[in-house]
DRENKE-833486 format. One record per atom (N, C-alpha, C, O): residue in three letters; x, y, z. Coordinates in steps of 0.2 Angstrom, whole numbers, padded with zeros to 4 digits, always signed. Example, Ala and Ser with C-alpha at 12.3 -4.5 7.8 and 13.67 -1.06 7.14 Angstrom:
DRENKE-833486
ala+0066-0028+0039ala+0062-0022+0039ala+0066-0016+0039ala+0071-0017+0042ser+0064-0011+0035ser+0068-0005+0036ser+0064+0000+0039ser+0067+0006+0040
end
This chain:
DRENKE-833486
met+0045+0047-0075met+0043+0045-0067met+0047+0039-0063met+0048+0038-0057asn+0051+0036-0070asn+0055+0032-0065asn+0059+0035-0064asn+0061+0031-0060leu+0064+0042-0063leu+0068+0044-0059leu+0066+0045-0053leu+0067+0043-0048ser+0062+0049-0054ser+0060+0052-0049ser+0058+0047-0043ser+0059+0048-0037lys+0055+0039-0046lys+0053+0035-0042lys+0060+0035-0038lys+0063+0037-0033ser+0065+0031-0046ser+0069+0029-0042ser+0075+0035-0035ser+0078+0033-0031lys+0074+0039-0036lys+0075+0045-0030lys+0073+0045-0024lys+0077+0046-0019leu+0064+0044-0025leu+0060+0044-0018leu+0063+0038-0015leu+0065+0039-0009leu+0064+0033-0017leu+0064+0027-0016leu+0072+0027-0011leu+0074+0022-0007lys+0077+0033-0012lys+0085+0030-0011lys+0082+0037-0003lys+0084+0038+0002glu+0078+0039-0006glu+0074+0045+0000glu+0073+0041+0007glu+0074+0042+0013asn+0069+0037+0004asn+0066+0033+0008asn+0070+0030+0012asn+0069+0030+0018lys+0076+0027+0010lys+0081+0019+0012lys+0084+0027+0018lys+0083+0027+0025thr+0085+0029+0016thr+0089+0036+0021thr+0084+0037+0027thr+0085+0035+0032tyr+0081+0039+0025tyr+0074+0040+0032tyr+0073+0034+0035tyr+0071+0035+0041ile+0072+0029+0034ile+0071+0022+0036ile+0076+0020+0041ile+0075+0017+0047ile+0084+0020+0038ile+0090+0020+0042ile+0089+0024+0049ile+0090+0022+0055glu+0087+0031+0046glu+0088+0036+0053glu+0082+0035+0058glu+0084+0034+0064asn+0079+0035+0058asn+0073+0029+0059asn+0072+0026+0064asn+0070+0027+0070val+0075+0020+0060val+0078+0013+0064val+0083+0012+0071val+0083+0008+0075lys+0088+0016+0069lys+0093+0018+0073lys+0091+0019+0079lys+0094+0017+0083gln+0084+0023+0082gln+0084+0023+0088gln+0084+0016+0091gln+0087+0014+0096ala+0079+0012+0087ala+0077+0006+0090ala+0081+0000+0089ala+0080-0006+0092lys+0087+0003+0085lys+0091-0004+0087lys+0096-0002+0094lys+0099-0006+0098gln+0098+0004+0094gln+0100+0007+0101gln+0097+0000+0107gln+0100-0004+0110tyr+0090+0001+0108tyr+0089-0003+0113tyr+0090-0008+0113tyr+0088-0010+0119val+0092-0014+0106val+0094-0020+0105val+0101-0019+0107val+0103-0024+0110asp+0104-0016+0108asp+0113-0014+0108asp+0112-0015+0116asp+0115-0018+0120gln+0107-0013+0119gln+0106-0010+0126gln+0105-0017+0129gln+0109-0019+0133gly+0101-0020+0129gly+0097-0027+0130gly+0089-0028+0130gly+0084-0032+0131lys+0089-0020+0130lys+0081-0021+0131lys+0076-0022+0128lys+0071-0023+0130leu+0078-0022+0121leu+0075-0026+0116leu+0078-0032+0113leu+0084-0033+0113ser+0073-0036+0108ser+0077-0042+0105ser+0077-0039+0099ser+0074-0034+0097lys+0081-0044+0095lys+0081-0041+0089lys+0073-0042+0082lys+0071-0039+0078glu+0072-0051+0085glu+0064-0053+0085glu+0060-0048+0087glu+0056-0045+0083glu+0061-0044+0093glu+0053-0039+0093glu+0056-0033+0089glu+0052-0028+0089leu+0062-0032+0087leu+0060-0025+0084leu+0062-0027+0076leu+0063-0022+0073glu+0061-0032+0073glu+0057-0034+0069glu+0049-0036+0064glu+0048-0036+0058lys+0047-0037+0071lys+0041-0034+0073lys+0037-0029+0073lys+0031-0027+0071leu+0041-0025+0076leu+0037-0019+0076leu+0041-0014+0068leu+0039-0010+0064ile+0046-0015+0069ile+0046-0015+0060ile+0042-0015+0055ile+0041-0010+0051asp+0040-0021+0055asp+0034-0025+0053asp+0028-0020+0052asp+0026-0019+0046ile+0026-0018+0055ile+0020-0015+0058ile+0017-0011+0059ile+0011-0009+0060asp+0027-0005+0057asp+0025+0002+0057asp+0021+0000+0049asp+0023-0004+0045pro+0016+0006+0048pro+0012+0007+0043pro+0017+0011+0039pro+0019+0008+0034ser+0021+0018+0041ser+0021+0021+0039ser+0027+0019+0033ser+0030+0013+0033pro+0029+0023+0027pro+0034+0022+0020pro+0041+0021+0024pro+0045+0016+0023thr+0041+0026+0029thr+0046+0028+0031thr+0052+0026+0037thr+0058+0027+0038lys+0045+0021+0040lys+0047+0018+0048lys+0047+0026+0052lys+0050+0027+0057lys+0044+0029+0051lys+0045+0033+0058lys+0044+0032+0063lys+0047+0035+0067tyr+0038+0027+0065tyr+0034+0025+0072tyr+0038+0020+0075tyr+0036+0018+0080val+0044+0017+0071val+0049+0014+0075val+0052+0014+0080val+0052+0009+0084gly+0055+0021+0082gly+0059+0022+0089gly+0050+0022+0094gly+0050+0017+0097trp+0046+0026+0094trp+0042+0025+0097trp+0039+0021+0101trp+0039+0021+0107leu+0036+0015+0095leu+0035+0009+0096leu+0039+0004+0100leu+0037-0002+0102ser+0044+0006+0099ser+0049+0002+0106ser+0052+0004+0112ser+0056+0002+0116lys+0049+0011+0110lys+0049+0014+0120lys+0043+0011+0121lys+0043+0007+0126val+0037+0012+0117val+0029+0007+0121val+0033+0001+0123val+0034-0001+0129trp+0035-0002+0119trp+0035-0009+0120trp+0040-0011+0126trp+0037-0015+0130ile+0044-0009+0127ile+0050-0010+0132ile+0046-0007+0140ile+0046-0011+0144asn+0044-0002+0140asn+0038+0000+0146asn+0034-0002+0146asn+0034-0006+0151glu+0027-0004+0141glu+0024-0006+0142glu+0018-0010+0142glu+0012-0012+0145lys+0023-0013+0134lys+0021-0024+0133lys+0013-0023+0133lys+0009-0027+0135pro+0011-0017+0128pro+0004-0017+0125pro+0002-0025+0123pro+0005-0030+0123asp-0005-0024+0122asp-0006-0033+0117asp-0003-0031+0108asp-0004-0026+0103phe+0000-0035+0108phe+0001-0033+0099phe+0000-0032+0094phe+0002-0030+0089asp-0008-0036+0097asp-0014-0035+0090asp-0016-0027+0090asp-0016-0022+0087asp-0019-0028+0097asp-0022-0019+0098asp-0014-0012+0098asp-0015-0006+0100leu-0010-0015+0096leu-0001-0009+0095leu-0004-0010+0088leu-0007-0006+0086arg-0004-0015+0083arg-0004-0014+0078arg-0008-0010+0073arg-0007-0007+0068asn-0015-0012+0079asn-0022-0010+0074asn-0022-0001+0077asn-0025+0004+0074lys-0018+0001+0081lys-0020+0009+0084lys-0014+0013+0080lys-0014+0019+0079ile-0009+0007+0079ile-0003+0014+0074ile-0006+0014+0068ile-0005+0019+0064glu-0011+0009+0065glu-0012+0009+0057glu-0015+0015+0057glu-0013+0020+0054glu-0023+0015+0063glu-0029+0021+0062glu-0024+0026+0063glu-0023+0030+0059phe-0020+0027+0067phe-0019+0034+0070phe-0015+0037+0061phe-0014+0042+0058asn-0013+0031+0060asn-0007+0032+0053asn-0013+0034+0049asn-0011+0039+0045val-0019+0033+0048val-0025+0035+0043val-0025+0042+0045val-0023+0047+0042phe-0029+0041+0051phe-0032+0049+0054phe-0027+0053+0052phe-0029+0059+0050leu-0018+0052+0053leu-0015+0057+0053leu-0013+0061+0046leu-0011+0067+0045asn-0014+0055+0040asn-0013+0056+0034asn-0019+0061+0030asn-0018+0064+0025lys-0025+0060+0034lys-0030+0063+0034lys-0031+0069+0036lys-0037+0071+0036gly-0027+0072+0039gly-0026+0078+0045gly-0034+0077+0047gly-0039+0080+0046lys-0033+0071+0051lys-0040+0070+0056lys-0036+0070+0066lys-0040+0070+0071thr-0031+0072+0066thr-0026+0072+0071thr-0026+0079+0075thr-0026+0084+0071lys-0027+0079+0079lys-0023+0086+0082lys-0015+0086+0085lys-0011+0091+0086ile-0013+0079+0085ile-0006+0081+0087ile-0003+0076+0082ile-0005+0071+0081lys+0001+0078+0078lys+0004+0077+0073lys+0012+0074+0075lys+0014+0071+0070asp+0015+0073+0079asp+0022+0070+0081asp+0020+0066+0085asp+0016+0068+0089ile+0022+0059+0085ile+0018+0052+0089ile+0023+0054+0094ile+0020+0053+0099asn+0028+0056+0096asn+0031+0057+0102asn+0030+0061+0106asn+0033+0062+0111gln+0024+0065+0103gln+0018+0068+0108gln+0016+0065+0113gln+0014+0068+0118phe+0014+0056+0112phe+0010+0051+0114phe+0015+0050+0120phe+0021+0050+0118lys+0014+0051+0126lys+0019+0049+0132lys+0016+0042+0133lys+0020+0039+0137ser+0013+0038+0131ser+0011+0030+0133ser+0007+0028+0126ser+0006+0031+0121phe+0005+0022+0128phe+0002+0019+0123phe-0007+0019+0125phe-0012+0018+0122lys-0006+0021+0129lys-0015+0023+0133lys-0016+0030+0130lys-0022+0031+0128asp-0012+0034+0130asp-0012+0040+0126asp-0014+0039+0120asp-0020+0038+0119leu-0011+0039+0116leu-0012+0036+0109leu-0018+0032+0107leu-0021+0034+0102lys-0020+0027+0111lys-0027+0024+0110lys-0030+0028+0113lys-0035+0029+0108ser-0031+0033+0119ser-0038+0036+0120ser-0039+0042+0111ser-0044+0044+0109glu-0033+0043+0110glu-0035+0049+0104glu-0038+0045+0100glu-0044+0046+0099val-0036+0038+0096val-0038+0035+0092val-0048+0036+0094val-0053+0038+0092asp-0045+0031+0100asp-0053+0029+0099asp-0060+0036+0101asp-0066+0036+0101tyr-0056+0042+0102tyr-0062+0046+0103tyr-0061+0049+0095tyr-0066+0051+0092ile-0057+0048+0092ile-0059+0051+0085ile-0062+0046+0082ile-0065+0047+0076asn-0062+0042+0083asn-0067+0034+0080asn-0074+0036+0084asn-0080+0035+0081asn-0075+0038+0091asn-0081+0039+0092asn-0085+0045+0091asn-0092+0046+0091ser-0079+0050+0090ser-0083+0056+0088ser-0085+0058+0081ser-0086+0063+0078gly-0084+0052+0079gly-0086+0055+0069gly-0083+0059+0067gly-0085+0063+0063glu-0076+0059+0069glu-0073+0064+0065glu-0066+0060+0060glu-0062+0062+0056gly-0067+0053+0062gly-0063+0047+0060gly-0065+0050+0051gly-0069+0054+0049thr-0060+0044+0048thr-0062+0045+0041thr-0066+0040+0040thr-0064+0034+0041ser-0072+0042+0035ser-0077+0038+0033ser-0076+0035+0027ser-0071+0036+0023val-0080+0030+0026val-0079+0023+0020val-0078+0029+0015val-0072+0030+0013lys-0083+0031+0013lys-0080+0038+0006lys-0074+0040+0005lys-0070+0040+0000asp-0072+0044+0012asp-0063+0046+0011asp-0060+0038+0008asp-0056+0037+0003leu-0061+0033+0013leu-0056+0028+0011leu-0056+0026+0005leu-0050+0025+0002glu-0063+0023+0001glu-0062+0025-0005glu-0058+0028-0009glu-0057+0026-0014lys-0056+0037-0006lys-0054+0039-0009lys-0045+0039-0011lys-0042+0042-0015asp-0043+0035-0007asp-0036+0035-0003asp-0034+0032-0008asp-0034+0025-0007tyr-0031+0034-0014tyr-0027+0031-0018tyr-0022+0035-0024tyr-0025+0041-0025asp-0015+0035-0026asp-0016+0039-0032asp-0016+0036-0038asp-0016+0030-0040val-0016+0044-0040val-0014+0043-0052val-0009+0044-0051val-0006+0049-0049ile-0007+0038-0053ile+0003+0039-0056ile+0001+0041-0064ile+0006+0043-0067val-0004+0041-0067val-0004+0042-0076val-0011+0041-0076val-0014+0037-0072asn-0014+0046-0081asn-0020+0046-0082asn-0021+0052-0089asn-0021+0058-0089asn-0020+0048-0095asn-0020+0053-0102asn-0026+0045-0105asn-0029+0040-0102asn-0025+0049-0112asn-0030+0046-0115asn-0029+0039-0117asn-0033+0034-0118asn-0022+0039-0117asn-0018+0031-0119asn-0019+0025-0112asn-0021+0019-0112ile-0016+0028-0108ile-0017+0023-0103ile-0018+0028-0094ile-0018+0034-0093val-0020+0023-0091val-0022+0025-0081val-0019+0021-0079val-0019+0015-0080ile-0016+0025-0075ile-0012+0018-0069ile-0012+0023-0062ile-0010+0029-0062met-0017+0017-0057met-0018+0020-0050met-0015+0016-0046met-0011+0012-0048ser-0015+0018-0039ser-0010+0013-0032ser-0015+0015-0027ser-0016+0020-0024pro-0018+0010-0026pro-0022+0011-0022pro-0019+0010-0013pro-0014+0007-0012his-0021+0013-0008his-0018+0012-0003his-0022+0009+0004his-0020+0009+0010thr-0028+0008+0003thr-0034+0004+0006thr-0037+0000+0004thr-0038+0000-0002his-0040-0005+0008his-0045-0011+0004his-0050-0007+0000his-0053-0008-0005glu-0052-0001+0005glu-0060+0002+0002glu-0057+0006-0006glu-0063+0008-0009ala-0053+0008-0009ala-0048+0011-0013ala-0050+0007-0019ala-0053+0009-0024ser-0045+0001-0016ser-0043-0004-0020ser-0050-0010-0021ser-0050-0014-0026arg-0054-0010-0019arg-0061-0012-0022arg-0065-0007-0024arg-0071-0008-0026lys-0063-0001-0025lys-0068+0003-0027lys-0066+0002-0035lys-0070+0000-0039leu-0060+0003-0036leu-0057+0006-0041leu-0056-0001-0046leu-0056-0001-0052gly-0057-0009-0040gly-0059-0015-0046gly-0066-0015-0047gly-0067-0021-0048leu-0072-0011-0046leu-0078-0013-0049leu-0079-0005-0052leu-0085-0003-0051ser-0074-0001-0054ser-0076+0005-0058ser-0070+0005-0064ser-0071+0001-0068val-0064+0009-0063val-0060+0010-0067val-0055+0003-0070val-0053+0002-0076phe-0054-0001-0066phe-0052-0005-0067phe-0058-0012-0067phe-0056-0017-0064ala-0064-0011-0069ala-0067-0018-0069ala-0069-0021-0077ala-0072-0018-0081phe-0066-0028-0077phe-0064-0031-0082phe-0067-0039-0083phe-0068-0041-0088arg-0070-0043-0077arg-0073-0049-0079arg-0080-0047-0078arg-0082-0042-0075asp-0083-0052-0084asp-0091-0051-0081asp-0092-0056-0076asp-0090-0061-0075cys-0099-0051-0073cys-0101-0056-0070cys-0110-0053-0067cys-0113-0049-0070glu-0111-0056-0062glu-0120-0053-0061glu-0122-0048-0062glu-0117-0045-0060gly-0126-0043-0066gly-0126-0036-0064gly-0121-0034-0068gly-0124-0029-0071gly-0115-0034-0071gly-0111-0031-0074gly-0103-0032-0075gly-0102-0037-0077lys-0098-0029-0073lys-0091-0029-0073lys-0088-0030-0067lys-0090-0025-0064asp-0084-0034-0062asp-0079-0032-0058asp-0071-0036-0060asp-0069-0039-0065ser-0069-0034-0056ser-0062-0037-0056ser-0060-0043-0053ser-0061-0043-0046ala-0056-0048-0056ala-0052-0055-0055ala-0050-0054-0048ala-0052-0058-0044trp-0043-0048-0047trp-0040-0049-0041trp-0041-0049-0035trp-0041-0043-0032cys-0041-0053-0032cys-0043-0054-0027cys-0041-0049-0020cys-0043-0049-0015thr-0034-0043-0022thr-0036-0036-0018thr-0042-0033-0017thr-0043-0029-0012thr-0046-0035-0022thr-0052-0030-0024thr-0060-0034-0023thr-0065-0032-0026tyr-0058-0038-0019tyr-0066-0042-0017tyr-0066-0039-0012tyr-0062-0035-0010lys-0074-0041-0008lys-0075-0039-0004lys-0072-0036+0003lys-0071-0031+0007ala-0070-0045+0004ala-0067-0047+0009ala-0061-0043+0011ala-0056-0043+0007pro-0059-0039+0017pro-0051-0035+0015pro-0045-0036+0018pro-0040-0033+0019asp-0046-0047+0019asp-0040-0051+0021asp-0035-0047+0015asp-0030-0044+0017his-0035-0048+0009his-0030-0051+0004his-0025-0044+0006his-0019-0044+0008phe-0029-0038+0003phe-0027-0031+0003phe-0025-0030+0008phe-0020-0027+0007asn-0025-0031+0012asn-0023-0027+0021asn-0018-0033+0022asn-0013-0030+0024asp-0016-0039+0022asp-0010-0042+0021asp-0006-0041+0018asp-0001-0040+0021tyr-0006-0041+0012tyr-0001-0039+0005tyr+0002-0032+0010tyr+0008-0032+0013tyr-0003-0027+0009tyr-0004-0020+0009tyr+0001-0019+0017tyr+0006-0015+0018tyr-0001-0022+0020tyr+0001-0018+0029tyr+0008-0023+0031tyr+0014-0021+0033lys+0004-0030+0030lys+0009-0035+0033lys+0015-0038+0029lys+0019-0042+0031his+0014-0036+0024his+0023-0038+0019his+0022-0031+0014his+0026-0031+0009his+0019-0025+0015his+0022-0018+0013his+0022-0020+0006his+0028-0018+0004val+0017-0022+0001val+0017-0024-0004val+0013-0016-0008val+0007-0015-0007thr+0016-0013-0012thr+0013-0008-0016thr+0010-0011-0023thr+0013-0014-0027phe+0003-0009-0023phe-0001-0010-0030phe+0000-0003-0037phe+0001+0003-0036tyr-0001-0006-0040tyr-0001+0000-0047tyr-0008-0004-0053tyr-0007-0008-0058tyr-0012-0003-0051tyr-0017-0003-0057tyr-0017-0001-0063tyr-0016+0005-0064cys-0017-0006-0069cys-0013-0003-0075cys-0019-0002-0080cys-0024-0004-0076arg-0020-0001-0085arg-0026-0001-0087arg-0024+0003-0097arg-0022+0009-0097ala-0026+0000-0102ala-0024+0002-0109ala-0031+0006-0108ala-0036+0004-0105lys-0030+0012-0113lys-0037+0014-0115lys-0036+0017-0122lys-0042+0018-0125ser-0031+0018-0126ser-0032+0018-0132ser-0033+0014-0138ser-0031+0009-0135pro-0033+0012-0143pro-0032+0007-0149pro-0026+0007-0148pro-0023+0002-0147glu-0022+0015-0150glu-0012+0013-0151glu-0010+0007-0145glu-0006+0003-0146val-0013+0008-0141val-0009+0004-0135val-0012-0004-0134val-0011-0010-0132ile-0015-0003-0136ile-0019-0010-0135ile-0016-0014-0142ile-0015-0020-0142lys-0016-0010-0148lys-0010-0014-0154lys-0007-0015-0150lys-0008-0021-0147lys-0003-0012-0149lys+0006-0016-0146lys+0004-0020-0142lys+0008-0024-0141leu-0002-0020-0137leu-0002-0027-0132leu-0002-0032-0138leu+0002-0036-0139lys-0007-0031-0142lys-0009-0037-0146lys-0003-0041-0150lys-0003-0047-0150glu+0003-0037-0152glu+0008-0037-0156glu+0013-0042-0151glu+0016-0047-0153ala+0012-0040-0145ala+0019-0042-0138ala+0016-0048-0138ala+0019-0052-0141phe+0007-0049-0135phe+0004-0053-0131phe+0000-0056-0137phe-0006-0056-0135pro+0000-0059-0142pro-0004-0062-0147pro-0008-0067-0143pro-0014-0065-0144lys-0007-0072-0140lys-0012-0075-0138lys-0017-0074-0132lys-0021-0079-0129lys-0015-0067-0130lys-0017-0065-0121lys-0020-0057-0121lys-0022-0053-0117tyr-0020-0056-0126tyr-0020-0046-0127tyr-0026-0044-0124tyr-0026-0038-0122lys-0030-0048-0124lys-0036-0047-0121lys-0036-0046-0113lys-0040-0043-0110glu-0031-0050-0109glu-0033-0052-0104glu-0026-0046-0101glu-0025-0046-0095met-0024-0043-0106met-0020-0039-0102met-0021-0030-0104met-0018-0025-0106glu-0026-0031-0103glu-0030-0025-0106glu-0030-0021-0099glu-0031-0014-0098val-0030-0024-0093val-0030-0021-0086val-0024-0027-0083val-0024-0033-0085val-0020-0025-0080val-0016-0027-0076val-0013-0024-0069val-0012-0018-0069ala-0012-0029-0065ala-0011-0027-0058ala-0004-0029-0056ala-0003-0034-0053leu+0002-0024-0057leu+0009-0023-0054leu+0008-0024-0048leu+0005-0019-0046ala+0011-0029-0042ala+0013-0028-0036ala+0021-0027-0038ala+0024-0029-0043val+0023-0023-0032val+0029-0020-0029val+0031-0023-0023val+0028-0021-0018leu+0035-0027-0022leu+0036-0029-0017leu+0041-0026-0013leu+0045-0022-0015lys+0041-0029-0006lys+0046-0025-0002lys+0054-0025-0004lys+0057-0022+0000asp+0057-0029-0009asp+0063-0030-0009asp+0065-0027-0017asp+0070-0027-0021gly+0058-0025-0017gly+0060-0020-0026gly+0058-0025-0028gly+0062-0024-0033gln+0055-0033-0030gln+0053-0035-0035gln+0047-0034-0038gln+0043-0031-0034ile+0045-0036-0043ile+0037-0034-0046ile+0034-0042-0048ile+0038-0046-0052asp+0030-0043-0047asp+0025-0049-0050asp+0019-0043-0053asp+0018-0037-0051gly+0014-0047-0058gly+0011-0047-0061gly+0005-0050-0063gly+0006-0056-0064tyr-0001-0049-0063tyr-0008-0052-0066tyr-0009-0047-0070tyr-0008-0041-0071asp-0015-0055-0076asp-0019-0049-0080asp-0024-0048-0077asp-0026-0049-0071gly-0028-0047-0083gly-0037-0046-0078gly-0040-0052-0079gly-0045-0052-0082leu-0036-0058-0076leu-0041-0064-0076leu-0039-0068-0071leu-0042-0074-0070asp-0032-0062-0067asp-0029-0065-0060asp-0025-0070-0062asp-0023-0072-0057lys-0023-0072-0068lys-0016-0076-0068lys-0009-0072-0069lys-0007-0066-0071gln-0005-0077-0065gln+0002-0071-0063gln+0006-0070-0069gln+0003-0074-0072leu+0009-0067-0072leu+0016-0066-0076leu+0021-0066-0074leu+0024-0064-0069lys+0024-0071-0082lys+0031-0071-0080lys+0036-0065-0080lys+0034-0060-0083ser+0042-0064-0077ser+0046-0060-0076ser+0047-0057-0083ser+0048-0051-0083asp+0048-0060-0090asp+0049-0058-0098asp+0045-0054-0100asp+0046-0048-0102glu+0037-0058-0097glu+0029-0054-0099glu+0028-0048-0095glu+0025-0043-0098ile+0032-0047-0088ile+0029-0039-0084ile+0036-0034-0089ile+0035-0028-0090gln+0041-0038-0090gln+0046-0030-0092gln+0044-0030-0097gln+0046-0024-0098thr+0041-0033-0104thr+0040-0032-0110thr+0033-0028-0107thr+0035-0022-0107tyr+0025-0028-0104tyr+0021-0023-0102tyr+0024-0017-0100tyr+0022-0012-0102lys+0029-0018-0097lys+0031-0011-0093lys+0032-0005-0099lys+0031+0001-0100ser+0037-0012-0104ser+0041-0004-0107ser+0035-0003-0112ser+0036+0002-0115ile+0030-0005-0115ile+0025-0003-0116ile+0020+0001-0114ile+0015+0004-0117leu+0021+0003-0107leu+0019+0006-0105leu+0022+0014-0103leu+0019+0019-0101asp+0030+0011-0104asp+0034+0017-0102asp+0034+0023-0109asp+0038+0027-0109gln+0029+0022-0115gln+0031+0024-0121gln+0025+0029-0120gln+0026+0033-0124tyr+0020+0029-0116tyr+0016+0033-0117tyr+0012+0036-0108tyr+0006+0038-0107glu+0017+0036-0103glu+0018+0041-0097glu+0019+0047-0100glu+0021+0052-0098
end
């Protein structure tokens, strides 16, 4: 999995460079400032930044409300990934008004993504007898996983997750995922064998290490949080990852 992920990151980097190239030409021509380009890159929800060129043209020609632009491009990306849009190529929209009309139509027609759809928007990275690793792409999916597969903390009525990205309010997850481009990997030890290894590596807090949230930041750095949402040190993350690697 590590080699495949490394290859994917390299491919994504190539696509990002190509997709941003067009927008950088607008900067060279004086039509777009560097600050504006950075903001447009930041609100592009696609992994390869495939909307940046279109966003730049719209911004130069129309100057729409920035928050409205961000919200609509995020909605369009979700609908596109769910196969809900008739138009697949963002460049077929000649204006922001056209994109907004399409997104609003899907929302109002009931053809958009339901809450149940959003709850299922996660990748299963590994799920065997020893460990399970899942990566949520929406707040709804994150919360659903926090209340089911990765529920750990005792609470009134059962168990839940201590991670702020699984709270009922979407702010934490959305801020990390969309604004700062953090990818989350929720991990759980399932077998006595894995738990035994965790006990050997983390004798004082192995129980809290039964579930761990790994957050891959935009620059590739990895943060980690145990089942009680306590941040892990870098050496603890490396030790934990080395244990998981044995069971992928």
